N, C-alpha and C positions, 0 to 999 in steps of 0.2 A: 504494500500500500504506500502511495506517495505521501511524503511528509508535507503537512500544511505549512505554508510560509506565514510567519508573523509579520505584521506591518505595524511599524511604530510611526507616530506622527510627532514631528518636532515642532515645538512652539517657539517662535522667534518674534522679536519685536517688529520685524518687517511685516508680519502677518496681522498686526494690530490696526490696520487701516483698510478701508475700502476705497477703490478707485472707480470713478464714474466717468465714462467718455461721453462728451456732449457735442452735438452738432447744432450749430446756430450761425446765422448770418449777422447777428447783432454784435456790437462792440463788447469788449471785456467789461467795461463799467456798466453798460446797460444790462448784460446778463447778470452781473453781480447784483445790481439793484433788484432785478426780478427774483433772484434766489434769496436775497435778504428779505423781501416782502413775503414770499411763500413759506420760508423756513423759520422766519422770525429771528434772523441772525444779523450780524453787522460786518460784512466783508469790507475790508479797506486795504489800501495800498501798503505793500511791504517790499523789501528788496527783491529784485527779479532773480530768476535762475539764469546763470550765465554759462553758456557752453561754447567750446571752441571746436568748430567743425571745418576741416580743410583749411586750417590756419585763419579762419574767420571767426571773430567773436560775435555770438548771437545772444541777445537778452530776451528772455520770455517773461512778460509781466505777470505779477502774482498779486492776488487779493487774498486776505486771510482774516479769519475770525477765531479768536481763542478764548472768548469770554462770555458769549451769549448763552450757551448751553453748558451745564456742568459736565466736566470731564470729556468734552467733545470739541475738536478743532476742525474747522472747515478751511480748505485751501483751494482756491480756484486759480488755475494756471492757463494762460493763453498758449495754445500749442503751435500755432502757425505764425511765422514771421516772413518777411520778404526774402530773407537770406536762407531760410530753412525751416524745418519742422522739428519739434521736440522729440517725437518718437517716430523714427523712420518707417517702422512697420505699420504705423497707423497714420498715414499722411492726410486722411480725410477728416480727422477729428479736429475740431476747432478749439475745444477746451477740455481740461481734466479737472474734476472736482475730487480732491482727496478728503476723506472723512476719517479722522483719527480719534482714537480714544475708546470710551466705553460704548461699543456698538454691537448690535446683534444682527443676524440676517433679517429679522423682522423689521428692525429700525431702518436698515438699508433699503428694504423693499418699500417701506413707507416714504423714505426720501425720494426714491426713484419715481414712485407714483406721483408725488407732488411736483417733481421736476418735469415729468412728462405732461402734466396738466398745463404747463406754461406755453402759450402760443409762440413765445420767442424762441423756444427750444424745439428743433425738428426731431431730435432723437436723444435719448439718454440711456446708456447701458452700462452695467457693471462689468469691469475688466478684471481678469485674473492676473494681477500684477506680480504674483510670485513665480509664474512660469516663464516670464520674459525678462532677460537680463537688462534690457533698455529701460525698464521701469525703476531701476535703482536711483534714478534722478529724483524720484519722489520720496525716498527715504529721508532726505535731509530738509525738506520743506514742511 
């Protein structure tokens, strides 16, 4: 009889956030305003993510809220710039919303439902950030 393999799940701090990919033609600040209204948070400007791609420095603007909801931090990042995209494997994504802290699958589903109800957002889907190495950029924001 074949021996059954045991599977162990490692818990890491990288897994303590959810990442939502958002498609929208609106500006970062307009999307941020809509998200603020529907989720009852206060996204505001913070330092951008800076990447160097092919010897060209690219800054990706970031809005962040770390005080509106207890133990939850929201970070909205613009994914497209004239000089390049934040995640090469997802060039059609306009924004990423990182939700960090005390979160559950149920709360993520509720946030997704709220985001999808916004007319300014064409699509919002949860992304499995643990399986793609390019998503490490979100570990620090």
